[in-house]
C-alpha positions in Angstrom: -45.6 41.4 25.7 -48.4 39.7 24.5 -47.5 40.1 20.8 -44.1 38.6 21.8 -46.1 35.5 22.9 -48.3 35.3 19.9 -45.2 34.9 18.2 -43.6 32.4 20.3 -46.6 30.4 20.1 -46.7 30.6 16.3 -43.2 29.6 16.0 -43.6 26.6 18.3 -46.9 25.5 16.4 -44.9 25.5 13.2 -41.6 23.5 14.4 -42.8 21.2 16.3 -44.9 18.0 16.3 -46.5 16.1 19.3 -44.3 18.3 21.5 -40.7 16.4 20.5 -38.4 19.0 21.5 -35.7 17.6 19.7 -37.2 19.3 16.8 -36.6 22.7 18.0 -33.6 24.8 17.2 -31.3 26.3 19.9 -32.7 29.6 19.2 -36.3 28.6 20.0 -35.5 26.7 23.0 -33.4 29.6 24.2 -36.4 32.3 23.6 -38.9 29.5 25.4 -36.7 29.3 28.4 -35.8 32.8 28.7 -40.0 33.7 29.6 -41.0 34.3 32.9 -41.7 30.9 34.8 -45.5 31.5 34.9 -45.7 32.3 31.0 -43.5 29.2 30.2 -45.6 26.7 32.4 -48.9 27.9 31.1 -47.7 28.0 27.4 -45.8 24.6 28.0 -49.3 23.4 29.5 -51.1 25.0 26.6 -48.9 22.9 23.9 -48.2 19.9 25.3 -44.4 20.5 25.9 -42.8 18.7 28.9 -40.4 21.2 30.4 -38.2 19.2 32.2 -37.4 17.3 28.7 -36.9 20.8 26.9 -34.3 21.4 29.6 -32.7 18.4 29.2 -32.5 19.0 25.4 -30.9 22.6 26.0 -28.7 20.9 28.3 -27.6 18.1 25.5 -27.2 20.9 22.7 -25.1 22.9 25.4 -22.7 19.6 26.0 -22.6 19.0 22.3 -20.6 21.8 22.0 -17.5 20.5 23.6 -17.8 17.3 21.9 -16.0 16.1 18.2 -14.3 19.7 17.9 -11.3 19.1 15.2 -8.8 22.1 16.3 -6.1 20.5 14.6 -6.0 18.5 11.4 -3.0 15.7 11.2 -0.4 16.4 8.8 -0.8 13.2 7.1 -4.3 14.5 5.7 -4.0 16.8 2.5 -3.5 20.2 3.8 -2.2 23.5 2.1 -0.2 25.1 4.5 0.9 28.1 2.7 -2.9 28.8 2.2 -3.7 27.9 6.0 -0.9 30.6 6.8 -2.4 33.5 4.7 -5.6 33.0 6.4 -4.2 33.9 10.0 -4.1 37.5 9.3 -3.0 38.8 12.4 0.3 36.3 11.7 3.6 38.4 10.7 5.5 35.4 10.0 5.5 32.7 7.1 5.9 29.1 7.3 9.6 28.0 7.2 10.9 24.6 6.7 13.7 22.8 8.8 17.0 23.6 7.6 19.1 21.0 7.8 18.0 19.0 11.1 16.8 16.2 9.4 19.7 14.1 8.0 21.2 10.8 7.6 22.9 8.9 10.4 26.4 7.5 10.3 25.7 4.8 7.7 23.0 6.7 5.6 19.7 5.5 7.4 17.5 8.1 7.7 16.8 9.5 11.2 13.9 11.5 12.2 14.0 14.5 15.0 12.8 13.2 18.1 9.4 14.8 19.6 8.3 16.8 16.7 5.2 14.2 15.8 3.8 15.4 19.0 2.0 18.8 18.2 2.7 17.9 14.2 -0.8 19.5 12.6 -2.4 22.3 11.0 -5.3 24.3 13.0 -8.5 23.9 11.4 -10.1 26.6 13.3 -9.3 30.0 15.3 -12.4 29.6 17.8 -12.0 29.3 21.6 -10.4 26.0 22.7 -13.3 24.9 25.2 -13.0 21.1 25.2 -10.7 21.4 28.1 -11.7 20.0 31.2 -12.4 22.5 34.0 -10.2 21.7 37.3 -11.9 22.1 40.6 -9.2 24.7 41.7 -9.9 26.9 38.8 -10.4 30.4 39.7 -13.7 32.2 38.3 -13.3 35.4 36.6 -15.5 38.2 34.6 -16.8 36.7 31.2 -17.3 32.9 33.0 -20.8 31.7 32.4 -22.2 30.1 35.5 -25.0 27.7 34.8 -27.3 27.0 37.5 -30.3 24.3 36.8 -33.2 24.0 39.6 -35.4 21.1 39.4 -38.2 19.5 41.7 -40.4 21.9 42.7 -39.5 24.4 40.5 -37.4 23.4 36.7 -35.4 26.0 35.1 -31.8 26.5 33.6 -30.3 29.8 34.4 -27.1 31.2 33.1 -25.1 33.5 34.9 -22.2 35.9 33.5 -19.7 36.8 35.9 -19.6 40.7 35.5 -16.4 42.8 35.3 -16.9 43.7 38.9 -17.0 39.7 39.8 -20.2 39.6 40.1 -23.1 37.4 39.1 -27.3 37.9 39.1 -28.7 35.1 40.7 -32.5 34.9 40.3 -34.4 36.0 43.2 -31.4 36.5 45.1 -29.6 39.6 43.6 -25.6 40.0 42.7 -23.5 37.4 44.1 -19.9 38.0 44.3 -17.7 35.2 42.7 -14.3 36.7 41.8 -11.3 35.1 43.1 -13.3 32.1 44.2 -12.5 28.8 43.1 -14.9 26.6 41.0 -15.4 24.1 44.0 -16.3 27.2 46.3 -18.7 28.8 44.0 -20.5 25.2 43.8 -20.9 25.4 47.5 -21.8 29.0 48.0 -24.5 28.7 45.4 -25.9 25.4 46.7 -26.5 26.5 49.9 -28.0 29.9 49.0 -30.6 27.8 46.6 -31.0 25.4 49.8 -32.0 28.9 51.7 -34.1 30.5 49.0 -35.9 27.6 47.6 -38.1 25.2 49.1 -38.7 21.8 47.7 -35.5 22.7 45.0 -32.6 20.8 44.6 -29.6 22.5 42.4 -26.8 21.4 40.0 -24.0 23.8 39.4 -21.8 23.5 36.3 -19.5 26.1 34.0 -20.8 26.8 30.5 -18.6 29.2 28.6 -15.3 30.1 30.3 -13.9 33.2 29.4 -11.7 33.5 26.2 -8.1 35.3 26.0 -6.0 36.2 23.2 -2.0 34.9 23.1 0.5 34.7 21.1 2.6 31.6 19.7 5.4 33.0 17.7 8.7 32.1 16.7 9.3 28.3 14.9 5.3 27.5 15.1 4.3 25.6 12.2 1.2 28.5 11.8 2.5 31.3 14.1 0.0 34.3 15.0 -2.3 35.1 17.7 -5.1 32.8 19.0 -8.0 33.3 21.0 -7.9 30.3 23.4 -9.8 29.4 26.9 -8.9 30.9 29.9 -7.7 27.0 31.1 -5.1 27.0 28.4 -1.5 25.9 29.0 1.8 26.7 26.9 1.2 22.9 25.4 -2.6 23.7 24.5 -1.5 26.8 22.7 1.4 24.9 21.0 -1.1 22.3 19.9 -3.6 24.6 18.5 -1.0 26.5 16.5 0.1 22.9 15.0 3.3 22.3 16.7 6.7 23.2 16.3 8.7 23.3 12.8 11.9 20.9 12.8 14.1 23.7 13.0 12.8 24.9 16.5 13.6 23.8 20.1 11.8 21.5 21.9 13.9 22.1 24.8 13.6 25.8 25.5 10.0 26.9 24.6 9.6 30.4 26.4 6.5 32.1 28.2 6.7 35.8 28.1 4.4 38.0 29.4 4.7 42.2 29.3 8.1 41.6 27.7 9.9 40.1 30.6 10.4 36.1 30.3 8.4 34.4 33.0 9.4 30.6 32.4 10.9 28.1 29.8 9.4 24.6 29.3 11.4 21.5 28.3 9.2 19.2 26.2 11.7 16.3 26.8 10.8 16.3 30.2 7.1 16.0 29.4 7.6 13.5 26.3 10.6 11.2 28.2 9.5 11.9 32.4 6.0 12.9 32.1 6.5 16.1 34.2 3.8 18.9 33.4 4.9 21.1 36.5 6.2 23.6 34.1 3.4 23.4 31.5 2.3 26.8 33.2 -1.6 28.2 32.5 -1.6 31.2 30.2 -3.0 34.8 30.9 -4.2 37.0 28.5 -1.8 39.0 25.9 1.0 36.1 26.8 3.4 35.2 24.3 4.7 31.7 23.6 8.2 32.1 22.1 9.8 28.8 20.0 13.7 30.0 19.3 15.7 28.0 16.8 16.7 24.6 17.3 20.0 24.4 19.5 22.6 21.9 19.4 21.9 18.2 18.1 23.1 15.0 17.8 21.8 11.5 16.1 22.1 8.4 18.0 21.6 5.3 15.8 22.2 1.4 15.8 21.2 -0.7 18.9 19.6 1.6 20.6 15.5 1.8 21.7 15.0 5.0 20.2 16.9 6.0 17.1 16.5 9.3 16.4 18.3 13.3 16.2 17.9 14.8 19.6 18.8 18.5 20.5 20.9 18.5 23.5 20.9 20.8 26.5 22.3 19.8 29.5 23.9 16.5 28.4 27.8 16.6 27.8 29.1 13.1 27.3 28.2 10.2 24.9 26.4 8.4 27.5 24.0 11.0 28.5 23.2 10.9 24.5 22.9 7.4 24.5 20.4 7.6 27.4 18.0 10.5 25.6 17.8 7.5 22.8 15.9 5.0 25.6 19.3 3.6 26.5 20.8 0.3 24.8 19.4 -2.8 23.3 20.1 -6.2 24.6 22.1 -6.9 21.5 24.3 -3.6 21.6 28.0 -4.1 21.4 29.8 -1.4 23.6 32.9 -2.2 22.3 31.8 -1.3 18.8 30.3 2.3 18.9 31.2 4.8 16.3 31.2 8.4 16.3 30.8 10.7 13.5 32.2 14.6 14.1 32.9 17.5 12.1 36.4 18.6 12.5 37.3 22.0 12.2 34.5 22.5 9.6 36.4 21.0 7.0 35.9 17.5 7.1 34.6 14.4 9.2 36.1 12.3 11.1 35.4 8.9 13.0 35.7 8.0 16.5 35.9 4.8 17.9 34.8 4.2 21.5 34.6 1.7 23.7 32.1 1.8 26.3 33.3 -1.2 28.3 35.7 1.1 29.9 35.3 4.4 31.7 37.0 7.1 30.2 35.0 7.0 26.6 31.9 7.1 28.5 32.5 10.7 29.5 33.7 11.8 25.9 32.1 15.1 25.3 29.4 15.9 22.7 29.6 18.5 19.5 27.0 19.9 17.8 26.2 17.7 14.8 27.8 14.6 16.2 26.6 11.5 15.1 26.5 8.1 17.4 26.4 4.6 15.9 26.3 1.9 18.5 26.8 -1.2 16.5 25.4 -5.3 17.7 27.4 -7.9 18.4 28.4 -10.7 16.4 26.7 -13.8 15.7 28.3 -16.2 17.9 31.8 -16.1 16.9 33.7 -18.1 19.6 33.0 -20.7 22.2 30.9 -22.7 20.6 30.4 -26.1 18.3 27.9 -26.3 15.8 25.7 -29.5 14.6 23.7 -29.4 11.2 22.0 -32.1 9.0 19.5 -35.1 9.8 20.0 -34.7 13.8 17.1 -34.2 16.3 18.4 -30.8 17.5 20.6 -29.3 14.9 22.4 -25.5 16.3 25.3 -24.7 18.5 26.4 -25.8 21.5 28.8 -24.6 24.0 32.1 -25.8 23.9 34.7 -26.8 26.0 37.8 -28.7 26.6 38.1 -32.3 26.3 34.3 -31.9 24.5 33.9 -35.2 22.4 31.6 -35.9 19.8 29.8 -38.4 22.0 29.0 -35.8 24.5 27.0 -33.8 21.7 25.2 -36.8 20.5 25.0 -39.3 23.7 22.7 -41.4 22.0 22.0 -43.3 18.8 18.7 -43.4 19.0 17.3 -40.1 20.4 20.0 -37.8 19.7 19.9 -38.6 15.7 17.1 -39.4 13.3 16.0 -42.7 12.0 17.2 -41.6 8.5 20.7 -40.4 9.3 24.1 -42.3 8.1 25.5 -44.0 10.9 28.7 -44.6 8.7 29.9 -41.0 7.3 29.7 -37.4 9.0 32.0 -34.7 8.2 33.9 -32.6 10.5 34.8 -29.3 9.4 37.6 -27.5 11.4 39.1 -24.2 11.0 42.7 -24.4 11.0 44.3 -21.2 10.8 43.6 -17.4 11.5 42.8 -17.0 7.5 39.9 -19.3 8.6 41.1 -22.2 6.2 39.7 -25.4 7.0 40.1 -29.0 7.0 38.0 -31.9 7.0 37.9 -35.4 8.9 35.8 -38.5 8.4 33.8 -39.6 11.1 31.4 -42.4 12.2 28.9 -41.8 14.2 28.2 -45.7 14.9 31.8 -46.0 16.4 31.7 -42.4 18.0 28.9 -42.8 20.1 29.0 -46.8 20.8 32.7 -46.4 21.7 33.1 -43.1 23.8 36.4 -42.1 24.4 37.9 -44.3 21.6 39.8 -43.1 18.7 36.6 -42.8 16.8 35.2 -40.3 19.2 37.1 -37.3 18.4 37.8 -34.5 21.0 36.2 -31.3 19.3 38.2 -27.9 18.9 36.3 -24.6 19.4 33.8 -23.4 16.2 34.3 -27.3 14.9 31.0 -28.1 12.8 29.9 -31.6 12.6 27.5 -32.4 9.5 25.8 -35.2 9.8 24.2 -36.6 6.4 21.0 -38.6 5.5 21.3 -42.1 4.4 20.0 -42.7 1.0 20.0 -39.1 -0.2 22.4 -37.0 -2.2 24.8 -35.0 -0.2 25.6 -32.4 -2.7 23.3 -29.4 -0.6 25.3 -29.9 2.6 28.7 -30.3 1.1 28.7 -27.3 -1.5 29.8 -24.5 1.2 32.6 -26.9 2.4 33.8 -27.5 -1.4 33.7 -24.1 -2.1 35.6 -23.0 0.7 38.0 -25.8 0.0 38.4 -24.9 -3.8 39.3 -21.4 -2.4 42.1 -22.0 -0.4 43.7 -24.1 -3.7 47.1 -22.7 -4.4 50.3 -23.3 -7.0 51.5 -26.7 -5.5 48.4 -27.5 -3.2 46.0 -28.4 -5.0 42.2 -28.3 -4.0 41.3 -31.1 -1.4 38.7 -32.6 -3.2 38.4 -35.9 -5.0 35.9 -37.0 -7.6 34.1 -40.5 -7.5 32.4 -42.0 -10.4 31.0 -45.2 -11.6 29.2 -47.9 -9.6 28.5 -45.8 -6.1 25.4 -44.5 -4.8 26.0 -40.7 -5.1 28.6 -40.2 -7.5 30.2 -36.6 -7.1 32.9 -34.6 -5.8 33.5 -34.9 -2.1 36.3 -33.3 0.5 39.6 -35.6 1.1 39.6 -35.8 4.6 43.0 -35.6 6.7 42.2 -39.4 7.8 41.8 -40.3 4.0 40.9 -43.9 3.1 39.7 -45.5 0.2 36.8 -46.8 3.0 35.6 -43.4 4.1 35.7 -41.7 0.8 33.4 -44.5 -0.6 31.0 -44.1 2.5 31.3 -40.4 1.5 29.6 -41.2 -1.7 27.0 -43.4 -0.1 29.0 -46.9 -0.4 29.3 -49.3 -3.5 26.3 -50.6 -5.6 26.3 -54.2 -5.7 27.3 -54.3 -9.2 30.7 -52.7 -8.4 33.8 -54.8 -9.5 36.3 -53.8 -6.6 39.3 -55.9 -8.2 40.0 -53.4 -10.5 39.5 -49.9 -10.2 40.9 -46.8 -11.8 42.6 -43.5 -10.2 43.1 -40.7 -12.5 45.5 -38.1 -11.3 47.0 -35.2 -12.9 50.4 -34.2 -12.4 52.8 -31.7 -13.8 56.2 -31.8 -14.7 59.1 -29.6 -14.1 58.3 -28.0 -17.4 55.1 -27.4 -17.0 53.8 -29.8 -19.2 50.4 -31.5 -17.5 49.9 -35.3 -18.0 47.2 -37.6 -16.9 48.0 -40.7 -15.1 46.1 -43.8 -14.5 46.6 -45.9 -12.1 45.0 -49.2 -11.7 43.8 -50.1 -7.6 42.4 -53.0 -6.0 39.4 -51.8 -3.5 39.0 -55.2 -2.1 42.5 -55.2 -0.9 42.3 -51.6 0.3 38.9 -52.2 2.3 40.4 -55.5 3.7 43.9 -53.3 4.9 45.6 -55.4 2.6 47.0 -53.0 0.7 47.3 -48.7 1.1 47.2 -46.3 -1.5 47.1 -42.2 -0.6 45.0 -40.0 -2.5 45.7 -36.3 -3.6 43.6 -33.6 -4.4 41.9 -33.5 -7.6 42.0 -37.6 -8.0 39.4 -39.4 -9.7 38.2 -42.5 -8.8 36.3 -44.9 -11.0 34.5 -47.9 -10.0 33.9 -50.3 -12.9 30.9 -52.2 -13.4 30.7 -55.6 -13.4 29.9 -57.2 -16.9 26.4 -58.0 -17.5 25.8 -57.6 -14.1 22.5 -56.4 -14.4 21.8 -57.3 -17.7 18.8 -60.0 -17.7 17.0 -60.5 -21.0 13.8 -62.3 -21.1 11.7 -63.4 -24.0 8.1 -64.6 -23.8 6.8 -67.5 -26.0 2.8 -68.3 -26.4 0.8 -70.6 -27.8 1.3 -73.9 -29.1 4.3 -75.0 -27.4 4.7 -77.6 -24.3 5.6 -74.9 -21.7 4.7 -71.1 -22.7 5.6 -68.7 -20.7 8.8 -65.7 -20.0 12.1 -67.4 -20.2 15.5 -65.6 -19.2 18.1 -65.8 -22.1 21.7 -65.8 -22.0 23.7 -63.9 -24.4 23.7 -65.1 -28.3 20.8 -67.8 -27.2 19.2 -69.0 -30.6 15.5 -69.5 -31.2 16.3 -73.2 -31.5 17.6 -73.1 -28.0 14.3 -71.5 -26.6 12.3 -73.8 -28.4 13.6 -76.6 -26.8 13.3 -75.2 -23.4 9.8 -74.6 -24.1 9.4 -78.2 -24.7 9.1 -77.9 -28.7 5.6 -77.6 -30.6 2.4 -79.1 -29.9 0.8 -81.5 -32.3 -1.7 -78.6 -33.6 0.9 -76.1 -33.8 1.0 -74.1 -36.9 4.6 -72.8 -37.5 4.0 -71.7 -40.7 1.6 -69.0 -39.2 4.2 -68.1 -36.2 4.0 -64.6 -35.4 7.7 -63.3 -34.2 8.0 -59.8 -33.0 10.9 -57.7 -31.8 10.6 -54.2 -30.0 12.9 -52.1 -31.9 11.4 -53.6 -35.1 7.8 -52.2 -33.9 9.7 -48.8 -32.5 11.0 -48.3 -36.3 7.7 -49.6 -37.7 5.8 -46.7 -35.8 8.7 -43.9 -36.7 7.9 -44.9 -40.5 4.2 -45.2 -40.1 4.3 -41.9 -38.8 6.4 -40.3 -41.5 3.7 -41.9 -43.8 0.8 -40.4 -41.7 2.1 -36.6 -42.3 3.0 -37.0 -45.6 -0.4 -38.7 -46.3 -1.9 -35.8 -43.9 -0.3 -32.7 -46.0 -1.5 -34.7 -49.2 -5.1 -34.8 -48.0 -5.0 -31.3 -47.2 -3.7 -30.4 -51.2 -6.5 -32.2 -52.1 -9.1 -30.4 -50.0 -7.8 -26.8 -51.0 -7.9 -28.2 -54.8 -11.4 -29.2 -54.2 -12.4 -25.9 -52.8 -10.9 -24.0 -55.7 -13.1 -26.3 -58.0 -10.8 -27.2 -60.4 -12.4 -30.0 -61.5 -9.8 -32.5 -61.5 -10.3 -33.5 -57.9 -13.8 -35.4 -56.9 -15.1 -35.2 -53.1 -15.1 -39.0 -53.4 -11.3 -39.0 -53.6 -11.0 -36.7 -50.4 -13.8 -39.0 -48.5 -11.6 -42.0 -49.6 -8.3 -40.4 -48.0 -9.9 -39.3 -45.0 -10.7 -43.1 -44.5 -7.3 -44.4 -45.2 -6.0 -41.5 -42.9 -8.3 -43.3 -40.2 -7.2 -46.3 -40.4 -3.7 -45.3 -40.1 -4.2 -43.3 -36.7 -6.0 -46.5 -35.4 -3.4 -49.2 -36.5 -0.4 -50.0 -34.4 3.1 -51.2 -35.4 3.9 -54.8 -34.6 7.4 -54.9 -35.2 7.0 -58.5 -37.0 10.2 -60.4 -38.3 9.8 -63.1 -40.8 10.9 -66.4 -40.0 10.4 -69.9 -41.2 9.6 -71.8 -37.7 9.1 -74.9 -39.9 12.7 -74.9 -41.0 14.1 -73.7 -37.6 12.4 -76.8 -35.9 13.6 -79.2 -38.8 17.2 -78.3 -37.8 18.2 -75.5 -40.6 20.8 -73.3 -38.7 20.4 -70.9 -41.8 17.0 -69.8 -40.6 17.5 -69.6 -36.8 17.5 -66.5 -35.2 19.7 -64.9 -32.3 17.1 -63.4 -29.6 17.3 -60.1 -28.0 15.9 -58.8 -24.8 12.2 -58.2 -25.0 11.7 -60.5 -28.5 8.0 -62.2 -28.6 7.0 -65.7 -30.1 3.4 -66.8 -30.8 2.6 -69.9 -32.2 -1.0 -70.3 -33.6 -3.1 -73.3 -33.8 -3.5 -74.4 -37.2 -5.2 -72.4 -39.4 -8.0 -73.3 -42.2 -8.6 -70.2 -43.3 -8.2 -67.5 -46.1 -8.8 -63.9 -45.0 -9.8 -61.2 -47.7 -9.6 -57.6 -46.7 -9.2 -54.4 -48.8 -11.6 -53.0 -51.4 -13.9 -55.8 -51.9 -17.8 -56.0 -51.4 -17.4 -57.8 -47.8 -14.0 -58.2 -46.1 -14.3 -61.8 -44.5 -12.6 -64.9 -44.3 -13.4 -68.3 -45.8 -12.5 -71.8 -45.3 -9.4 -72.9 -47.3 -9.9 -75.2 -50.2 -6.8 -76.7 -52.2 -7.3 -75.5 -55.8 -8.9 -72.1 -55.4 -7.1 -69.1 -56.9 -6.7 -65.4 -55.4 -9.9 -64.4 -58.0 -11.8 -67.2 -56.6 -11.4 -65.8 -52.9 -12.5 -62.4 -54.3 -15.6 -63.4 -55.9 -16.3 -65.2 -52.5 -16.3 -62.0 -50.9 -18.7 -60.3 -53.2 -16.1 -59.2 -55.6 -14.4 -55.5 -55.8 -15.5 -52.8 -55.3 -15.8 -49.8 -58.1 -12.6 -48.2 -56.6 -10.4 -51.4 -56.1 -7.1 -51.6 -58.3 -7.5 -55.5 -59.4 -4.0 -55.1 -61.2 -2.4 -54.7 -58.1 -3.9 -57.5 -55.8 -1.2 -59.1 -53.5 -1.0 -61.8 -50.9 0.7 -61.4 -47.3 1.4 -65.1 -46.4 0.9 -66.5 -42.9 4.4 -66.2 -41.8 4.4 -62.2 -42.7 5.7 -62.4 -46.5 4.3 -61.0 -49.5 3.4 -62.7 -52.4 2.4 -61.1 -55.7 0.4 -63.1 -58.1 1.6 -63.3 -61.5 -1.4 -61.3 -62.7 -0.5 -58.3 -60.7 0.6 -55.2 -62.0 3.4 -55.0 -59.6 6.4 -57.2 -60.4 6.1 -60.5 -62.1 6.4 -63.6 -60.2 5.6 -67.4 -61.0 2.0 -68.6 -59.9 2.5 -70.2 -56.3 -0.6 -71.9 -54.5 -2.2 -70.2 -51.6 -2.0 -71.6 -48.2 -4.2 -71.7 -45.1 -3.5 -68.6 -43.1 -2.9 -66.2 -46.0 -4.4 -62.7 -46.4 -5.7 -61.4 -49.6 -5.1 -57.8 -49.9 -7.2 -55.7 -52.8 -6.0 -52.1 -53.1 -8.0 -49.0 -53.6 -7.2 -47.5 -57.2 -4.7 -44.6 -56.7 -4.4 -44.0 -60.5 -6.8 -41.1 -60.6 -4.8 -39.8 -57.5 -1.4 -39.6 -59.3 -2.1 -35.8 -59.8 -0.7 -35.7 -56.2 1.8 -38.3 -56.5 0.2 -40.1 -53.7 1.0 -43.9 -54.6 3.9 -44.1 -52.6 2.5 -43.1 -49.3 -0.7 -45.2 -50.0 1.0 -48.3 -51.1 3.2 -48.1 -48.0 0.4 -47.6 -45.8 -2.0 -50.1 -47.2 1.4 -52.7 -46.7 1.4 -52.0 -43.0 -2.4 -52.3 -42.4 -2.5 -55.6 -44.5 0.7 -56.9 -42.4 -1.2 -56.3 -39.1 -4.5 -57.8 -40.4 -2.7 -60.6 -41.4 -0.8 -61.7 -38.3 -4.2 -60.6 -36.4 -5.8 -63.2 -38.8 -3.3 -65.7 -38.0 -3.6 -65.7 -34.7 
């Protein structure tokens, strides 16, 4: 004994730190607790161990055995069922898959068998199930462990196992008989014994490990075999630890057999649907839970609460089958129930069942029946609908005598502010084919005059469409037009007309029964103020008896039709064309600025000349310079922009070619040439086309009609003050303007600007006159021309020498660009 205590001391000293019992293993604590009380107290005092803490730690360990025990792994986790089944060495059955139980419903919807998910899983251990709570009426028997904890004057825990003769060995008391007693009776008796035998000691009594027993789960179990379970286990506990029932097994006839005899059957539907556990009996050692094959089945689908496949037992008719599925949904159509049934094992027949009558409710069930409960139709009768720009669109109950003003009593409260009060469309079904007709409605008249001819009576299923004023109606009218197109037949063209021309929303519109030119025009949003109502056209397609199709043009007077002084009957597929008042919206303006008495923007009349505009502007001032007048026109500016863009593109390509030659170091292209062209290209990109038209304003003022110009919309005229300068630009040392001196030549002004640069082409110098015309001096190499004196406001242009670029044929491009740049500079210089 001394040797044992020494060993225990060695174990304790090497495994605990600062008397922390949590670091001890279960075996060490067990050895310590089995020591006699005196030795245990002496050892605890010497090692600084709290016996109470040690006991609590032991109890925590015992409780941990019953927590977080995963006995069954859900099927959603990856588990190899075949390997699991092979591990059950005692099992004589292999796993079987469901044979045809899962099938599709009447309308090919997958239906799952009801109830099998409850126990679905795979057992992860075959240890006894001990996490089941112990009821107070539990009968104690051999193999059970009763835990007695003493605290107070004496602290210790004693495990007492019930022996085969039904007794336990209680310390300091001896054997105590507990066989046949309930757990609550055992607690009462042992508590009384502690009070009698132990002074100053209280007790706590609980059950430790319960006796285990071996049962069999056979038949259509997921993993059939023998299982060691707790003595508290019931039929459902056994089903659970075996992984549940295959879909080929019966949920309604689970059998409990004992010694070869049938003891009871369990209907799991009673548990699932009613919560009845009265037949979930407790198992005894050697019991067999047998799961036979599934019985007769029916499927219930559609508007029921639990669509699924059900095993039937006592259910005999269709109403009971629907009750199994939880009953009907609120939208179930009792007269639209269908049953699919295998007929004589050869084919399938469909039975229509009306559950509103008594007889069909008792229709018998057969194995494999499929029941489908349809839903009620969307509102199909007894209503009218309102859509579009209203406050509360939707369906409304219909009754005889219902009028538009009953549904929309207030223009302000029931219609949106943007609603079109002059035109709405009433769509009505006219026959069993659901063909429709249309009627135009004036909401302003219908609501303001209730009960009048404008306030139409509504029929069942009528639809009133309210449009938004100022917006196109195509979206709301498309379904109506499509319906009218589908109704067309030989001799009855579609009741649709096309409206074009001066209306707000040209397009195709239904031809209403109460047709008039007024409601057709209102359908298109009304007339524009540019409409010419005295002469419109209706084009109509007619077909002769021999099948020839012709288009007939019919002139109509819209004014007379609107005033009801005339009548015209429209036909389907007519096209109404509202003409435009000639030049109604044509408003031409011209801006005149500069040295006129009344500058500003003037409105033109068609064919007005520039001389007339000058007269309206009060004529020229005393300091006006008519020779330098700049007259621009928008379409000319657009044309110049296109030409300048083309020239720019060509110059860009030539520059790219020049750069390639320079890169190849051919010796024919200088880097200065590339730089020159790059500079020209930048000037082109920054220049803007003027659209200048050369006019001789002085001759026009003097009354020369041959020089007069007919004005166009957007023209501009700028009359500058008298100019006293000559401008020199281009390849000169200093591009600048000089005071005009009579008698000086082109060469004189070039010298005044520092002379030509090394890149100048003196043989191609030209002059841009103040009025925009071009003068080529006699010494120019371009064309021969007589000598003309320079005038104030002229611009002298010295171009770049392009002879060295002739290998790239750039002269045409460069000269055109120079002309555009020079013309713009000259215009600016004259302002």
